C-alpha positions as a printed NumPy array, in Angstrom:
array([[-120.22 , -119.976,  -49.72 ],
       [-123.347, -118.72 ,  -51.381],
       [-126.157, -120.391,  -49.445],
       [-127.935, -118.623,  -46.631],
       [-127.279, -120.359,  -43.403],
       [-129.757, -120.753,  -40.724],
       [-128.977, -119.617,  -37.117],
       [-127.946, -123.109,  -36.077],
       [-125.808, -123.635,  -39.235],
       [-124.227, -120.332,  -38.721],
       [-123.387, -121.13 ,  -35.027],
       [-121.855, -124.401,  -35.956],
       [-119.758, -122.691,  -38.691],
       [-118.587, -119.951,  -36.327],
       [-117.713, -122.541,  -33.629],
       [-115.829, -124.548,  -36.25 ],
       [-113.832, -121.504,  -37.306],
       [-113.228, -120.607,  -33.781],
       [-111.752, -123.926,  -32.733],
       [-109.464, -124.228,  -35.748],
       [-108.066, -120.69 ,  -35.515],
       [-107.718, -120.893,  -31.72 ],
       [-105.906, -124.174,  -31.995],
       [-103.358, -122.649,  -34.555],
       [-102.608, -119.825,  -32.181],
       [-102.253, -122.057,  -29.029],
       [ -99.971, -124.417,  -30.936],
       [ -97.767, -121.502,  -32.001],
       [ -98.515, -122.041,  -35.703],
       [ -99.916, -118.445,  -35.859],
       [ -97.202, -116.372,  -34.385],
       [ -97.626, -113.145,  -32.157],
       [ -98.127, -110.213,  -34.479],
       [ -99.488, -112.176,  -37.563],
       [-102.491, -110.635,  -39.273],
       [-105.587, -112.801,  -39.692],
       [-107.566, -111.809,  -42.824],
       [-110.998, -112.634,  -42.89 ],
       [-110.869, -113.775,  -46.623],
       [-107.866, -115.852,  -45.82 ],
       [-109.335, -117.458,  -42.853],
       [-112.684, -118.187,  -44.566],
       [-110.865, -120.144,  -47.295],
       [-108.634, -121.952,  -44.764],
       [-111.483, -123.049,  -42.5  ],
       [-113.866, -123.714,  -45.253],
       [-116.702, -121.424,  -44.045],
       [-117.944, -117.994,  -45.191],
       [-116.576, -114.653,  -43.956],
       [-119.526, -113.985,  -41.487],
       [-118.84 , -116.942,  -39.176],
       [-115.005, -116.151,  -39.46 ],
       [-115.882, -112.596,  -38.384],
       [-117.759, -114.093,  -35.315],
       [-114.837, -116.369,  -34.48 ],
       [-112.386, -113.535,  -34.444],
       [-114.855, -111.529,  -32.094],
       [-114.697, -114.296,  -29.725],
       [-110.903, -114.719,  -29.827],
       [-110.707, -110.987,  -29.317],
       [-112.775, -111.141,  -26.099],
       [-110.545, -113.907,  -24.829],
       [-107.416, -112.008,  -25.403],
       [-105.878, -114.324,  -27.998],
       [-106.075, -111.752,  -30.864],
       [-106.619, -107.993,  -30.823],
       [-108.555, -105.725,  -33.201],
       [-106.893, -102.67 ,  -34.694],
       [-109.188, -100.261,  -36.45 ],
       [-108.791, -100.012,  -40.098],
       [-106.216, -102.739,  -40.114],
       [-107.753, -105.796,  -38.9  ],
       [-107.151, -108.603,  -36.401],
       [-103.656, -109.649,  -35.117],
       [-102.509, -112.454,  -33.112],
       [-101.782, -111.122,  -29.521],
       [ -98.044, -110.812,  -28.831],
       [ -96.68 , -112.045,  -25.541],
       [ -92.898, -111.519,  -25.032],
       [ -90.544, -112.602,  -22.289],
       [ -90.886, -109.424,  -20.255],
       [ -94.811, -109.956,  -20.342],
       [ -94.327, -113.457,  -18.902],
       [ -91.962, -112.328,  -16.247],
       [ -94.099, -109.529,  -15.025],
       [ -97.267, -111.76 ,  -14.967],
       [ -95.843, -114.746,  -13.194],
       [ -93.713, -112.43 ,  -10.909],
       [ -96.893, -111.039,   -9.59 ],
       [ -98.547, -114.296,   -9.437],
       [ -95.67 , -115.803,   -7.477],
       [ -96.317, -113.272,   -4.841],
       [-100.074, -112.798,   -4.88 ],
       [-101.388, -116.4  ,   -5.161],
       [ -99.122, -117.959,   -2.428],
       [-100.293, -115.116,    0.019],
       [-103.931, -115.892,   -1.064],
       [-103.318, -119.498,   -0.36 ],
       [-101.968, -118.748,    3.141],
       [-104.976, -116.641,    3.865],
       [-107.157, -119.704,    2.868],
       [-105.242, -121.947,    5.096],
       [-105.594, -119.529,    8.033],
       [-109.241, -118.807,    7.458],
       [-110.139, -122.479,    7.265],
       [-113.169, -121.81 ,    5.136],
       [-112.015, -123.176,    1.837],
       [-114.207, -125.886,    0.239],
       [-111.837, -128.84 ,    0.625],
       [-114.137, -131.33 ,   -0.833],
       [-114.548, -129.24 ,   -3.91 ],
       [-110.779, -128.851,   -4.43 ],
       [-110.335, -132.492,   -3.884],
       [-112.828, -133.292,   -6.516],
       [-111.41 , -130.85 ,   -8.981],
       [-107.858, -132.25 ,   -8.383],
       [-109.023, -135.804,   -9.195],
       [-111.045, -134.841,  -12.247],
       [-107.857, -133.145,  -13.535],
       [-105.941, -136.335,  -12.986],
       [-108.597, -138.201,  -15.091],
       [-108.054, -135.766,  -18.059],
       [-104.334, -136.341,  -18.111],
       [-103.65 , -140.119,  -18.402],
       [-100.335, -141.391,  -19.404],
       [-101.685, -143.255,  -22.387],
       [-103.013, -140.329,  -24.507],
       [-102.743, -136.57 ,  -24.74 ],
       [-104.37 , -134.411,  -22.083],
       [-107.722, -132.48 ,  -22.843],
       [-106.201, -128.978,  -22.55 ],
       [-109.481, -127.157,  -22.779],
       [-110.988, -129.083,  -19.926],
       [-107.796, -128.961,  -17.927],
       [-107.683, -125.185,  -18.236],
       [-111.389, -124.953,  -17.148],
       [-110.888, -127.235,  -14.024],
       [-107.585, -125.432,  -13.145],
       [-109.212, -122.019,  -13.16 ],
       [-111.983, -123.411,  -10.91 ],
       [-109.43 , -124.85 ,   -8.65 ],
       [-107.582, -121.535,   -8.233],
       [-110.875, -119.602,   -7.872],
       [-111.883, -121.99 ,   -5.033],
       [-108.63 , -121.424,   -3.202],
       [-109.05 , -117.694,   -3.582],
       [-112.65 , -117.713,   -2.499],
       [-111.384, -119.442,    0.743],
       [-109.018, -116.396,    1.224],
       [-112.118, -114.332,    1.6  ],
       [-110.258, -111.232,    0.427],
       [-112.284, -109.59 ,   -2.456],
       [-109.58 , -107.046,   -3.389],
       [-106.909, -109.816,   -3.605],
       [-109.276, -111.867,   -5.754],
       [-109.773, -108.771,   -8.146],
       [-106.055, -108.055,   -8.373],
       [-105.16 , -111.566,   -9.229],
       [-108.063, -111.741,  -11.782],
       [-106.674, -108.685,  -13.638],
       [-103.023, -110.195,  -13.584],
       [-103.914, -113.751,  -14.852],
       [-104.182, -113.739,  -18.618],
       [-106.106, -116.699,  -19.841],
       [-104.284, -116.94 ,  -23.062],
       [-101.055, -117.53 ,  -20.988],
       [-102.953, -120.243,  -18.915],
       [-103.981, -121.962,  -22.188],
       [-100.41 , -121.855,  -23.584],
       [ -99.098, -123.157,  -20.393],
       [-101.063, -126.329,  -20.528],
       [-100.445, -126.773,  -24.309],
       [ -96.76 , -126.62 ,  -23.656],
       [ -96.462, -128.964,  -20.724],
       [ -94.201, -132.089,  -21.082],
       [ -95.917, -135.306,  -19.533],
       [ -93.535, -134.845,  -16.48 ],
       [ -94.258, -131.137,  -16.148],
       [ -98.039, -131.798,  -16.087],
       [ -97.786, -134.657,  -13.582],
       [ -95.813, -132.38 ,  -11.333],
       [ -98.562, -129.585,  -11.766],
       [-101.228, -132.117,  -10.978],
       [ -99.403, -133.422,   -7.945],
       [ -99.069, -129.838,   -6.606],
       [-102.961, -129.626,   -6.533],
       [-103.2  , -132.719,   -4.373],
       [-100.465, -131.35 ,   -2.072],
       [-102.382, -128.114,   -1.869],
       [-105.534, -130.024,   -0.774],
       [-103.465, -131.731,    1.96 ],
       [-101.883, -128.442,    3.131],
       [-105.234, -126.677,    3.318],
       [-106.829, -129.588,    5.052],
       [-104.231, -129.383,    7.592],
       [-104.667, -125.594,    7.796],
       [-100.859, -125.313,    7.615],
       [-100.318, -121.805,    6.132],
       [ -96.619, -122.116,    5.695],
       [ -97.05 , -125.5  ,    3.767],
       [ -99.865, -124.148,    1.721],
       [ -97.942, -120.951,    0.782],
       [ -94.837, -122.897,   -0.151],
       [ -96.708, -125.331,   -2.371],
       [ -98.543, -122.609,   -4.233],
       [ -95.313, -120.716,   -4.765],
       [ -93.593, -123.794,   -6.142],
       [ -96.816, -124.428,   -8.412],
       [ -96.715, -120.965,   -9.866],
       [ -92.944, -120.995,  -10.525],
       [ -92.939, -124.204,  -12.18 ],
       [ -95.606, -122.912,  -14.537],
       [ -93.604, -119.779,  -15.101],
       [ -90.416, -121.98 ,  -16.234],
       [ -92.709, -123.979,  -18.369],
       [ -93.982, -120.997,  -20.3  ],
       [ -90.342, -119.368,  -20.673],
       [ -88.931, -122.768,  -21.866],
       [ -91.497, -123.305,  -24.601],
       [ -89.917, -124.292,  -27.763],
       [ -92.46 , -122.452,  -29.766],
       [ -92.131, -118.631,  -29.276],
       [ -95.186, -116.777,  -27.892],
       [ -94.425, -113.595,  -29.638],
       [ -91.979, -111.647,  -31.629],
       [ -88.626, -111.392,  -29.976],
       [ -88.269, -108.961,  -27.181],
       [ -85.384, -108.37 ,  -24.713],
       [ -85.318, -110.807,  -21.739],
       [ -85.573, -109.289,  -18.319],
       [ -82.336, -109.41 ,  -16.208],
       [ -82.524, -111.   ,  -12.892],
       [ -85.408, -112.609,  -11.007],
       [ -88.445, -110.53 ,  -10.51 ],
       [ -88.584, -112.114,   -6.918],
       [ -85.246, -110.954,   -5.913]])
């Protein structure tokens, strides 16, 4: 592409390349460990190398790819052990945070209820769900619960554990039944927190996280190059 692009055109080109490359990664068509060469990506996306470079920077910041000096950009690898470690920690920390939120009684119930209903609207039975928007609202839902726990250190630890690429991949791999179950959990969490029932809230969040865990592990498209599966349940 020989023409000089203005700032607006360059921004649109970078957004275009970003969306195409990201969708390929999330759909599993670009496997973990695959190298993304700027020249190849530019030809494939139909833009010049400069917006492709910007798109790859954004994907690196989001953790979907990683940059290796003198070698280039590689799709981030996630193996079964990574998944088990992340979700094993989540299944302990997030239910505890939910218990604290129920006990404190300061969680924004109205905000949670609104988020739960907005997610329902994005996942109708007659068409595919909007994964990007669902991910955004889901993250807001979980952040609101943790804010109600009023425990800054817990929030910091959970934020360091939850990897956004895995959240994206979880939603992109849900079957309709799995998605309906996940959305129903949100409504039940609202009910449990409204009742200020710590046992109920903790139990539902545990089920919610573990259901997501099994969804990721059962994904028909590998997240990464093969790695040994962990033996036993990290919760045991």
